[in-house]
C-alpha atoms as a printed R data frame, in Angstrom:
    type eleno elety resid chain resno       x       y       z
1   ATOM     1    CA   MET     A     1  -6.777  -4.549 -20.672
2   ATOM     2    CA   ILE     A     2 -10.420  -4.013 -21.825
3   ATOM     3    CA   ALA     A     3 -10.774  -0.561 -23.814
4   ATOM     4    CA   ASP     A     4 -13.523   1.405 -22.469
5   ATOM     5    CA   MET     A     5 -16.279   1.416 -24.869
6   ATOM     6    CA   ASN     A     6 -19.332   2.584 -23.301
7   ATOM     7    CA   GLY     A     7 -21.542   2.541 -26.555
8   ATOM     8    CA   ALA     A     8 -19.911  -0.570 -28.116
9   ATOM     9    CA   ASP     A     9 -21.231  -3.973 -27.740
10  ATOM    10    CA   ARG     A    10 -19.201  -5.889 -25.160
11  ATOM    11    CA   ARG     A    11 -20.177  -9.428 -23.938
12  ATOM    12    CA   CYS     A    12 -19.768 -11.368 -20.674
13  ATOM    13    CA   ALA     A    13 -21.553 -14.413 -19.129
14  ATOM    14    CA   VAL     A    14 -21.369 -16.867 -16.333
15  ATOM    15    CA   LEU     A    15 -20.682 -20.621 -17.127
16  ATOM    16    CA   GLY     A    16 -21.207 -23.405 -15.135
17  ATOM    17    CA   ASP     A    17 -23.772 -26.446 -14.592
18  ATOM    18    CA   PRO     A    18 -26.418 -26.023 -13.272
19  ATOM    19    CA   ILE     A    19 -26.851 -22.038 -13.862
20  ATOM    20    CA   SER     A    20 -30.247 -21.278 -14.517
21  ATOM    21    CA   HIS     A    21 -30.435 -20.335 -10.727
22  ATOM    22    CA   SER     A    22 -27.363 -17.694 -11.214
23  ATOM    23    CA   LEU     A    23 -27.999 -14.209  -9.681
24  ATOM    24    CA   SER     A    24 -24.699 -13.099 -11.324
25  ATOM    25    CA   PRO     A    25 -26.435 -11.646 -14.421
26  ATOM    26    CA   LEU     A    26 -28.604  -9.583 -12.009
27  ATOM    27    CA   LEU     A    27 -25.399  -8.243 -10.286
28  ATOM    28    CA   HIS     A    28 -23.401  -7.404 -13.254
29  ATOM    29    CA   ARG     A    29 -26.157  -5.996 -15.498
30  ATOM    30    CA   SER     A    30 -27.129  -3.389 -12.347
31  ATOM    31    CA   ALA     A    31 -23.520  -2.414 -12.443
32  ATOM    32    CA   TYR     A    32 -23.491  -1.797 -16.394
33  ATOM    33    CA   ALA     A    33 -26.441   0.341 -15.899
34  ATOM    34    CA   ALA     A    34 -25.241   2.341 -13.007
35  ATOM    35    CA   LEU     A    35 -21.859   2.843 -15.204
36  ATOM    36    CA   GLY     A    36 -23.700   3.744 -18.201
37  ATOM    37    CA   LEU     A    37 -22.257   0.953 -19.892
38  ATOM    38    CA   ASP     A    38 -25.074   0.773 -22.553
39  ATOM    39    CA   GLY     A    39 -23.974  -1.755 -25.046
40  ATOM    40    CA   TRP     A    40 -22.760  -4.182 -22.468
41  ATOM    41    CA   ARG     A    41 -24.502  -7.621 -22.128
42  ATOM    42    CA   TYR     A    42 -23.944 -10.256 -19.453
43  ATOM    43    CA   ASP     A    43 -25.725 -13.865 -20.135
44  ATOM    44    CA   ARG     A    44 -26.010 -17.489 -18.584
45  ATOM    45    CA   VAL     A    45 -24.540 -20.420 -20.194
46  ATOM    46    CA   ARG     A    46 -24.891 -23.995 -19.089
47  ATOM    47    CA   MET     A    47 -21.340 -25.351 -19.778
48  ATOM    48    CA   ASP     A    48 -19.718 -28.504 -18.524
49  ATOM    49    CA   ALA     A    49 -16.037 -29.137 -18.021
50  ATOM    50    CA   ASP     A    50 -15.647 -31.022 -21.452
51  ATOM    51    CA   GLY     A    51 -16.941 -28.096 -23.452
52  ATOM    52    CA   LEU     A    52 -15.332 -25.171 -21.808
53  ATOM    53    CA   ALA     A    53 -12.342 -24.991 -24.059
54  ATOM    54    CA   ASP     A    54 -14.063 -25.203 -27.458
55  ATOM    55    CA   PHE     A    55 -16.590 -22.448 -26.017
56  ATOM    56    CA   ILE     A    56 -13.963 -20.236 -25.179
57  ATOM    57    CA   HIS     A    57 -11.876 -20.608 -28.426
58  ATOM    58    CA   GLY     A    58 -15.109 -19.990 -30.440
59  ATOM    59    CA   LEU     A    59 -15.431 -16.514 -28.817
60  ATOM    60    CA   ASP     A    60 -14.825 -13.433 -30.943
61  ATOM    61    CA   GLN     A    61 -13.592  -9.889 -29.758
62  ATOM    62    CA   SER     A    62 -16.434  -8.997 -28.497
63  ATOM    63    CA   TRP     A    63 -16.084 -10.788 -25.325
64  ATOM    64    CA   ALA     A    64 -14.486  -9.115 -22.198
65  ATOM    65    CA   GLY     A    65 -14.780 -12.055 -19.901
66  ATOM    66    CA   LEU     A    66 -16.392 -14.845 -17.806
67  ATOM    67    CA   SER     A    67 -17.600 -15.835 -14.515
68  ATOM    68    CA   LEU     A    68 -17.017 -19.501 -13.843
69  ATOM    69    CA   THR     A    69 -19.078 -21.811 -11.347
70  ATOM    70    CA   MET     A    70 -19.055 -25.392 -10.903
71  ATOM    71    CA   PRO     A    71 -17.814 -27.289 -12.370
72  ATOM    72    CA   LEU     A    72 -15.450 -25.082 -14.074
73  ATOM    73    CA   LYS     A    73 -13.046 -23.366 -11.476
74  ATOM    74    CA   SER     A    74 -10.062 -25.838 -11.903
75  ATOM    75    CA   ALA     A    75 -11.030 -26.734 -15.587
76  ATOM    76    CA   VAL     A    76 -10.166 -23.161 -16.753
77  ATOM    77    CA   GLY     A    77  -6.602 -23.537 -15.513
78  ATOM    78    CA   PRO     A    78  -4.760 -24.693 -18.734
79  ATOM    79    CA   LEU     A    79  -6.614 -22.327 -20.830
80  ATOM    80    CA   GLY     A    80  -5.076 -18.969 -19.195
81  ATOM    81    CA   ASP     A    81  -2.758 -17.527 -17.055
82  ATOM    82    CA   PHE     A    82  -3.096 -17.223 -13.289
83  ATOM    83    CA   ARG     A    83  -2.721 -13.488 -12.220
84  ATOM    84    CA   ASP     A    84  -3.459 -12.706  -8.541
85  ATOM    85    CA   CYS     A    85  -2.706 -14.187  -5.163
86  ATOM    86    CA   TRP     A    86  -5.517 -16.818  -4.460
87  ATOM    87    CA   SER     A    87  -5.408 -17.987  -8.107
88  ATOM    88    CA   GLN     A    88  -1.886 -18.696  -8.108
89  ATOM    89    CA   THR     A    89  -1.933 -20.380  -4.543
90  ATOM    90    CA   LEU     A    90  -5.115 -22.531  -5.294
91  ATOM    91    CA   LYS     A    91  -4.886 -22.792  -9.076
92  ATOM    92    CA   VAL     A    92  -8.380 -22.303  -9.291
93  ATOM    93    CA   ALA     A    93 -10.297 -19.522 -10.890
94  ATOM    94    CA   ASN     A    94 -13.793 -18.163 -10.743
95  ATOM    95    CA   THR     A    95 -13.258 -15.123 -13.168
96  ATOM    96    CA   ALA     A    96 -11.565 -15.132 -16.529
97  ATOM    97    CA   VAL     A    97 -10.771 -11.760 -18.406
98  ATOM    98    CA   PHE     A    98  -9.781 -11.582 -22.205
99  ATOM    99    CA   ALA     A    99  -6.905  -9.518 -23.408
100 ATOM   100    CA   GLN     A   100  -8.045  -6.656 -25.765
101 ATOM   101    CA   GLY     A   101  -9.041  -7.995 -28.997
102 ATOM   102    CA   GLY     A   102 -10.564 -11.169 -27.547
103 ATOM   103    CA   PRO     A   103  -9.854 -14.649 -26.392
104 ATOM   104    CA   ALA     A   104  -7.253 -15.050 -29.088
105 ATOM   105    CA   ASN     A   105  -4.632 -12.692 -27.521
106 ATOM   106    CA   GLY     A   106  -4.972 -14.145 -24.185
107 ATOM   107    CA   LEU     A   107  -6.780 -15.443 -21.031
108 ATOM   108    CA   SER     A   108  -6.134 -13.861 -17.716
109 ATOM   109    CA   LEU     A   109  -7.504 -15.878 -14.500
110 ATOM   110    CA   TYR     A   110  -8.284 -14.680 -10.994
111 ATOM   111    CA   ASN     A   111  -9.903 -15.867  -7.879
112 ATOM   112    CA   THR     A   112 -12.398 -13.235  -6.198
113 ATOM   113    CA   ASP     A   113 -14.326 -15.883  -3.995
114 ATOM   114    CA   VAL     A   114 -11.909 -15.374  -1.283
115 ATOM   115    CA   GLU     A   115 -12.354 -12.082  -0.663
116 ATOM   116    CA   GLY     A   116 -16.090 -12.629  -1.157
117 ATOM   117    CA   ILE     A   117 -16.044 -14.983   1.826
118 ATOM   118    CA   VAL     A   118 -14.201 -12.230   4.001
119 ATOM   119    CA   ALA     A   119 -16.288  -9.607   3.129
120 ATOM   120    CA   ALA     A   120 -19.737 -11.599   3.743
121 ATOM   121    CA   LEU     A   121 -18.279 -12.702   7.176
122 ATOM   122    CA   LEU     A   122 -17.105  -9.213   8.131
123 ATOM   123    CA   GLU     A   123 -20.275  -7.854   6.928
124 ATOM   124    CA   ALA     A   124 -22.061 -10.426   9.776
125 ATOM   125    CA   ALA     A   125 -19.906  -8.698  12.170
126 ATOM   126    CA   ASP     A   126 -20.746  -4.937  11.107
127 ATOM   127    CA   ARG     A   127 -17.543  -4.624   9.869
128 ATOM   128    CA   CYS     A   128 -18.209  -3.627   6.248
129 ATOM   129    CA   ARG     A   129 -21.385  -2.556   4.410
130 ATOM   130    CA   ALA     A   130 -22.149  -2.365   0.484
131 ATOM   131    CA   ASP     A   131 -22.791   1.180   0.917
132 ATOM   132    CA   ASP     A   132 -19.513   2.258   2.793
133 ATOM   133    CA   ASP     A   133 -17.137   4.569   1.484
134 ATOM   134    CA   PRO     A   134 -16.090   3.130  -1.950
135 ATOM   135    CA   ASP     A   135 -12.392   3.799  -1.423
136 ATOM   136    CA   ASP     A   136 -12.670   1.808   1.972
137 ATOM   137    CA   LEU     A   137 -14.805  -1.100   0.773
138 ATOM   138    CA   ALA     A   138 -12.210  -1.385  -2.067
139 ATOM   139    CA   ALA     A   139  -9.095  -1.349   0.444
140 ATOM   140    CA   LEU     A   140 -10.809  -4.190   2.353
141 ATOM   141    CA   LEU     A   141 -11.591  -6.477  -0.767
142 ATOM   142    CA   LYS     A   142  -8.293  -5.501  -2.132
143 ATOM   143    CA   ALA     A   143  -6.404  -6.594   1.112
144 ATOM   144    CA   ALA     A   144  -8.513 -10.020   1.214
145 ATOM   145    CA   GLY     A   145  -7.629 -10.731  -2.404
146 ATOM   146    CA   GLN     A   146  -3.947 -10.169  -1.510
147 ATOM   147    CA   GLY     A   147  -3.868 -12.126   1.532
148 ATOM   148    CA   ARG     A   148  -3.088  -9.149   3.496
149 ATOM   149    CA   GLN     A   149  -4.628  -9.846   7.054
150 ATOM   150    CA   ASP     A   150  -2.300  -7.056   8.218
151 ATOM   151    CA   ARG     A   151  -4.535  -4.492   5.924
152 ATOM   152    CA   LEU     A   152  -7.853  -5.514   7.247
153 ATOM   153    CA   PRO     A   153  -9.621  -3.091   9.742
154 ATOM   154    CA   ASP     A   154  -9.943  -5.192  12.605
155 ATOM   155    CA   GLN     A   155 -10.031  -8.931  13.358
156 ATOM   156    CA   PRO     A   156 -13.633 -10.075  15.010
157 ATOM   157    CA   TYR     A   157 -12.836 -13.406  14.126
158 ATOM   158    CA   GLY     A   158  -9.384 -13.868  15.261
159 ATOM   159    CA   GLY     A   159  -8.585 -16.978  17.194
160 ATOM   160    CA   ALA     A   160 -11.949 -18.481  16.084
161 ATOM   161    CA   GLN     A   161 -12.555 -22.198  15.736
162 ATOM   162    CA   ALA     A   162 -14.120 -22.783  12.165
163 ATOM   163    CA   LEU     A   163 -15.568 -25.824  10.166
164 ATOM   164    CA   VAL     A   164 -15.796 -25.984   6.371
165 ATOM   165    CA   ILE     A   165 -18.324 -28.444   5.065
166 ATOM   166    CA   GLY     A   166 -17.161 -29.605   1.537
167 ATOM   167    CA   ASN     A   167 -13.846 -30.289   0.174
168 ATOM   168    CA   GLY     A   168 -14.303 -28.789  -3.439
169 ATOM   169    CA   ASN     A   169 -12.831 -25.605  -4.921
170 ATOM   170    CA   THR     A   170 -15.006 -23.389  -2.640
171 ATOM   171    CA   ALA     A   171 -14.092 -25.021   0.178
172 ATOM   172    CA   GLU     A   172 -10.216 -24.223  -0.670
173 ATOM   173    CA   SER     A   173 -11.187 -20.394  -1.341
174 ATOM   174    CA   ALA     A   174 -13.161 -20.725   2.469
175 ATOM   175    CA   PHE     A   175  -9.908 -21.885   4.019
176 ATOM   176    CA   CYS     A   176  -7.978 -19.149   2.462
177 ATOM   177    CA   ALA     A   177 -10.858 -16.654   3.743
178 ATOM   178    CA   LEU     A   178 -10.557 -18.124   7.415
179 ATOM   179    CA   LYS     A   179  -6.610 -17.500   7.255
180 ATOM   180    CA   VAL     A   180  -7.238 -14.085   6.020
181 ATOM   181    CA   LEU     A   181  -9.742 -13.628   9.053
182 ATOM   182    CA   GLY     A   182  -7.307 -14.905  11.591
183 ATOM   183    CA   ALA     A   183  -9.094 -18.118  12.669
184 ATOM   184    CA   GLU     A   184  -6.912 -20.114  14.748
185 ATOM   185    CA   ARG     A   185  -8.041 -23.577  12.883
186 ATOM   186    CA   ALA     A   186 -10.079 -24.772  10.025
187 ATOM   187    CA   ASP     A   187 -11.622 -28.177  10.432
188 ATOM   188    CA   LEU     A   188 -13.350 -30.477   7.624
189 ATOM   189    CA   LEU     A   189 -17.008 -32.036   7.451
190 ATOM   190    CA   ALA     A   190 -17.022 -33.744   4.375
191 ATOM   191    CA   ARG     A   191 -19.188 -36.238   2.279
192 ATOM   192    CA   ASN     A   192 -16.056 -38.226   1.391
193 ATOM   193    CA   PRO     A   193 -13.238 -37.886   3.996
194 ATOM   194    CA   GLU     A   194 -10.952 -39.854   1.935
195 ATOM   195    CA   HIS     A   195 -10.729 -37.456  -0.734
196 ATOM   196    CA   CYS     A   196  -9.618 -34.616   1.174
197 ATOM   197    CA   ASP     A   197  -5.899 -34.963   1.115
198 ATOM   198    CA   HIS     A   198  -5.441 -31.734  -0.767
199 ATOM   199    CA   MET     A   199  -7.319 -29.658   1.651
200 ATOM   200    CA   LEU     A   200  -4.628 -31.046   4.546
201 ATOM   201    CA   ASP     A   201  -1.882 -29.896   2.686
202 ATOM   202    CA   LEU     A   202  -3.561 -26.419   1.568
203 ATOM   203    CA   SER     A   203  -3.856 -25.815   5.617
204 ATOM   204    CA   SER     A   204  -0.156 -26.683   5.897
205 ATOM   205    CA   ARG     A   205   0.543 -24.332   3.391
206 ATOM   206    CA   LEU     A   206  -1.361 -21.720   4.629
207 ATOM   207    CA   GLY     A   207   0.148 -22.008   8.144
208 ATOM   208    CA   LEU     A   208  -2.889 -23.779  10.045
209 ATOM   209    CA   PRO     A   209  -2.754 -26.818  12.239
210 ATOM   210    CA   GLU     A   210  -3.928 -29.970  10.282
211 ATOM   211    CA   PRO     A   211  -7.725 -30.293  10.002
212 ATOM   212    CA   ASN     A   212  -9.924 -32.769  11.819
213 ATOM   213    CA   VAL     A   213 -11.943 -34.633   9.121
214 ATOM   214    CA   THR     A   214 -15.300 -35.703   9.837
215 ATOM   215    CA   ALA     A   215 -17.504 -37.721   7.521
216 ATOM   216    CA   MET     A   216 -21.078 -36.304   7.170
217 ATOM   217    CA   ASP     A   217 -22.717 -39.310   7.720
218 ATOM   218    CA   ARG     A   218 -21.191 -39.925  11.160
219 ATOM   219    CA   ALA     A   219 -24.094 -38.111  12.906
220 ATOM   220    CA   GLU     A   220 -23.058 -37.832  16.376
221 ATOM   221    CA   ALA     A   221 -19.370 -36.576  15.304
222 ATOM   222    CA   ALA     A   222 -20.851 -34.233  12.619
223 ATOM   223    CA   GLU     A   223 -23.048 -32.839  15.529
224 ATOM   224    CA   ARG     A   224 -20.117 -32.431  17.748
225 ATOM   225    CA   ALA     A   225 -18.019 -30.530  14.886
226 ATOM   226    CA   LEU     A   226 -21.152 -28.416  14.108
227 ATOM   227    CA   THR     A   227 -21.919 -27.213  17.511
228 ATOM   228    CA   LYS     A   228 -18.467 -26.400  18.976
229 ATOM   229    CA   ALA     A   229 -17.415 -24.298  15.787
230 ATOM   230    CA   ASP     A   230 -17.339 -20.552  15.924
231 ATOM   231    CA   ILE     A   231 -17.615 -20.320  12.270
232 ATOM   232    CA   VAL     A   232 -19.266 -22.674   9.900
233 ATOM   233    CA   VAL     A   233 -18.745 -22.340   6.203
234 ATOM   234    CA   SER     A   234 -20.861 -24.513   3.760
235 ATOM   235    CA   THR     A   235 -19.651 -24.886   0.335
236 ATOM   236    CA   LEU     A   236 -22.060 -27.784  -0.643
237 ATOM   237    CA   PRO     A   237 -24.501 -27.448  -3.711
238 ATOM   238    CA   SER     A   238 -28.164 -26.693  -2.981
239 ATOM   239    CA   GLY     A   239 -29.737 -29.435  -1.117
240 ATOM   240    CA   ALA     A   240 -26.833 -31.462  -0.226
241 ATOM   241    CA   ALA     A   241 -26.307 -29.956   3.482
242 ATOM   242    CA   ASP     A   242 -29.854 -30.373   4.503
243 ATOM   243    CA   PRO     A   243 -29.186 -33.389   6.473
244 ATOM   244    CA   LEU     A   244 -26.966 -31.787   8.615
245 ATOM   245    CA   ALA     A   245 -30.159 -29.521   9.856
246 ATOM   246    CA   ASP     A   246 -31.703 -32.339  11.896
247 ATOM   247    CA   LEU     A   247 -28.139 -32.439  13.671
248 ATOM   248    CA   PHE     A   248 -28.820 -29.212  15.533
249 ATOM   249    CA   ASN     A   249 -30.720 -28.416  18.881
250 ATOM   250    CA   THR     A   250 -31.107 -25.469  20.930
251 ATOM   251    CA   ALA     A   251 -28.263 -26.556  23.384
252 ATOM   252    CA   ASP     A   252 -25.130 -24.227  23.574
253 ATOM   253    CA   GLY     A   253 -22.306 -26.197  22.169
254 ATOM   254    CA   GLY     A   254 -19.414 -24.354  23.512
255 ATOM   255    CA   SER     A   255 -18.565 -21.693  21.124
256 ATOM   256    CA   ARG     A   256 -16.362 -19.018  22.564
257 ATOM   257    CA   MET     A   257 -18.178 -16.240  20.312
258 ATOM   258    CA   SER     A   258 -21.458 -15.807  18.903
259 ATOM   259    CA   PRO     A   259 -21.512 -18.583  16.151
260 ATOM   260    CA   VAL     A   260 -21.812 -17.529  12.311
261 ATOM   261    CA   LEU     A   261 -22.711 -19.657   9.312
262 ATOM   262    CA   LEU     A   262 -22.132 -18.750   5.750
263 ATOM   263    CA   ASP     A   263 -23.986 -20.998   3.470
264 ATOM   264    CA   VAL     A   264 -22.905 -20.180   0.100
265 ATOM   265    CA   VAL     A   265 -26.131 -21.582  -1.493
266 ATOM   266    CA   TYR     A   266 -28.669 -18.789  -2.246
267 ATOM   267    CA   ASP     A   267 -31.547 -20.733  -3.785
268 ATOM   268    CA   PRO     A   268 -33.556 -21.388  -1.615
269 ATOM   269    CA   ARG     A   269 -32.933 -18.393   0.734
270 ATOM   270    CA   PRO     A   270 -32.541 -19.094   3.933
271 ATOM   271    CA   THR     A   271 -31.721 -22.804   3.465
272 ATOM   272    CA   PRO     A   272 -32.708 -25.469   5.949
273 ATOM   273    CA   LEU     A   273 -29.388 -25.630   7.372
274 ATOM   274    CA   MET     A   274 -29.371 -21.795   8.063
275 ATOM   275    CA   LYS     A   275 -32.858 -21.953   9.806
276 ATOM   276    CA   ALA     A   276 -31.465 -25.067  12.077
277 ATOM   277    CA   PHE     A   277 -28.271 -23.160  12.963
278 ATOM   278    CA   CYS     A   278 -30.054 -20.238  14.198
279 ATOM   279    CA   ARG     A   279 -31.124 -22.421  17.239
280 ATOM   280    CA   ARG     A   280 -27.999 -21.821  18.512
281 ATOM   281    CA   PRO     A   281 -28.062 -18.971  21.206
282 ATOM   282    CA   GLY     A   282 -26.999 -15.925  19.776
283 ATOM   283    CA   ALA     A   283 -26.214 -17.544  16.155
284 ATOM   284    CA   ARG     A   284 -26.400 -15.701  13.030
285 ATOM   285    CA   ALA     A   285 -26.579 -17.271   9.306
286 ATOM   286    CA   ILE     A   286 -25.608 -15.685   6.291
287 ATOM   287    CA   SER     A   287 -26.849 -16.441   2.788
288 ATOM   288    CA   GLY     A   288 -24.620 -17.162   0.046
289 ATOM   289    CA   GLU     A   289 -25.699 -14.116  -1.933
290 ATOM   290    CA   ARG     A   290 -23.747 -11.869   0.301
291 ATOM   291    CA   MET     A   291 -20.586 -13.546  -0.915
292 ATOM   292    CA   LEU     A   292 -22.040 -13.595  -4.409
293 ATOM   293    CA   LEU     A   293 -22.262  -9.711  -4.060
294 ATOM   294    CA   TYR     A   294 -18.682  -9.074  -2.847
295 ATOM   295    CA   GLN     A   295 -16.962 -11.376  -5.203
296 ATOM   296    CA   ALA     A   296 -18.559 -10.002  -7.889
297 ATOM   297    CA   VAL     A   297 -16.923  -6.403  -7.337
298 ATOM   298    CA   ARG     A   298 -13.784  -7.245  -8.686
299 ATOM   299    CA   GLN     A   299 -15.178  -9.142 -11.143
300 ATOM   300    CA   VAL     A   300 -16.855  -6.041 -12.681
301 ATOM   301    CA   ALA     A   301 -13.394  -4.190 -12.099
302 ATOM   302    CA   LEU     A   302 -11.380  -6.143 -14.222
303 ATOM   303    CA   MET     A   303 -13.960  -6.986 -16.986
304 ATOM   304    CA   THR     A   304 -14.739  -3.351 -17.509
305 ATOM   305    CA   ASP     A   305 -11.356  -2.016 -16.853
306 ATOM   306    CA   ARG     A   306 -12.341   0.264 -14.000
307 ATOM   307    CA   PRO     A   307 -10.664   0.872 -10.361
308 ATOM   308    CA   LEU     A   308 -11.893  -1.095  -7.810
309 ATOM   309    CA   ALA     A   309 -13.753   2.102  -5.923
310 ATOM   310    CA   ALA     A   310 -15.822   2.958  -9.084
311 ATOM   311    CA   VAL     A   311 -17.779  -0.093  -9.020
312 ATOM   312    CA   PRO     A   312 -21.323   0.635  -7.912
313 ATOM   313    CA   VAL     A   313 -21.491  -1.864  -5.017
314 ATOM   314    CA   ALA     A   314 -24.511  -0.093  -3.532
315 ATOM   315    CA   ALA     A   315 -26.530  -0.195  -7.069
316 ATOM   316    CA   MET     A   316 -25.651  -4.080  -7.106
317 ATOM   317    CA   ASP     A   317 -26.767  -4.721  -3.331
318 ATOM   318    CA   GLN     A   318 -29.673  -2.968  -4.084
319 ATOM   319    CA   ALA     A   319 -30.764  -4.865  -7.119
320 ATOM   320    CA   LEU     A   320 -29.632  -8.473  -5.111
321 ATOM   321    CA   ARG     A   321 -32.038  -7.481  -2.142
322 ATOM   322    CA   GLU     A   322 -35.100  -6.586  -4.428
323 ATOM   323    CA   ALA     A   323 -34.572  -9.741  -6.345
């Protein structure tokens, strides 16, 4: 575990490509400030999969941990050990924590994306807030991170029909989150439907029905899939889902509950897809910074070796809203 050294120089960073847009430094730095970790720093590092191993092996003992985004969530697997429920299930990690003494002494891998998606969607349903009682919020995030559907406060999305846009690592986490939230099924809308076999396998392992897979370029079929879903989670990078915005109209697509969209993109805010989605009667659209906030909570706890309930989520949220 990481030694508690408030005055010591400790380093963390978010790695990926592209990375200049990332708000992770804002979140982690605000947490360090609230915790009094004056010697801690958190940076952005542009990194591709080919350079990841050499980068990690070159780090010194001042490094506490890394946040990982596209395209590194799968690439990091051979470099460490999966330690939690969802990283072990998916072999995908967005968080790497170094053992005391630095990278030479071991790398533990975690997936906090699932709980980030769960909490963002529960927030949209008024079931959680960043300024909730810290113990209650920590219990919710812990339950989602462990896949414990039975320990969530209630199930506002129980029986929902869901649609995930994309078939990459974040789409896999979305499937897991939808299972935790009690969705009845999760279908797929993909740019390359022929590359979705792993998603069908995951759906089976989660106990969900085999998903219907629709190609994004089949406009009429894509429109039907989008307008009948109760929950839509878009996991595509910035701009990639923009063509779908033109498929929405003001007609009610037959959703059984007020439809909700989580678009993991947060630059721009709101996205064209979010604006178009809100044409549906009663629709709500959530920007990706809500997922980013909640997935960062356990990252801060793991990297600074603090209890989940001690992470200053309200301070992180305030910094995010002021950005």
